[in-house]
C-alpha positions, 0 to 999 in steps of 0.5 A: 487541543482545539480544531485548528491545532489538531488540523495543523498538527495532523493534517500534513500527514494526510497524503502519506497516510492515504498512500500507505492505506492504499498500498495496504488495502489495494482499494482507494475507497477502503483506504479513504474509509480507513483514513477517515476512521484514523482521523476520527480516532485521533480526534477522539483522543486529541487531548491525550496526543499533545505530548506525542514525540512522533505524531507521524509515527503514531498516525502511521501505526494507528492507520496500520492497525486499523488496516489490519483489523479491516483486512481481517474483518468479514467486511473485506471484499474479494476485490483484485489486489492490484490497481488498474494498470494503464499503459500509454502507447502511441499506436495500439491495435486490439491484438497488442492490447490483448497481449498487454493485458495478458502480460499484466495478468500473468505478472499479477498472478506471479506477484500473488504467488509471492510470500505475503510479506514480500508481496505487501512490501512490493505493492507498497513500494511499486503501487503505493509509491511509499518510501522505505520509512513509510513501509517500515512504519506501516509494516513494523519491519526493520529497514534492513528487513524491508530492503531484503524483502524487496530484493527477494521479491524482485529477484523471485519475480525476475527468475519466474519471468525468465522461466516463463514465456510472457508475450510482449 
């Protein structure tokens, strides 16, 4: 497989792969690095990939495995699990900004309390803007399990939010 054929076959998956990596790693820089590693591995095996029936699924699985390896590695930093949330309002005061930041921090701390699978699926769906199929491919969960995990995570957060006072 030459460079042109490789680019035509695998580059269309780039935006989706990047979104999945961002959702799994919660860091755009780490996601870009892992995505680059994914393409290097694909390029190294390019001659064996011409017979792939589902190249997108193969790419997602490879990316997922590289993300998991990275998360287990000592190189993994202790950065926040959440991308910065930007609130757009028309009239803000310093007091309202403090209240908003405190509310966001409280919600993030509640998300941290979710079981790992629920948290990861919720993060991919909410922050990564991933479709169910992308989440399934990246996590290895079935469609029904992804829906159940999302539902449980949302229900649990709603219950916790109703039982805790969040200033708004």
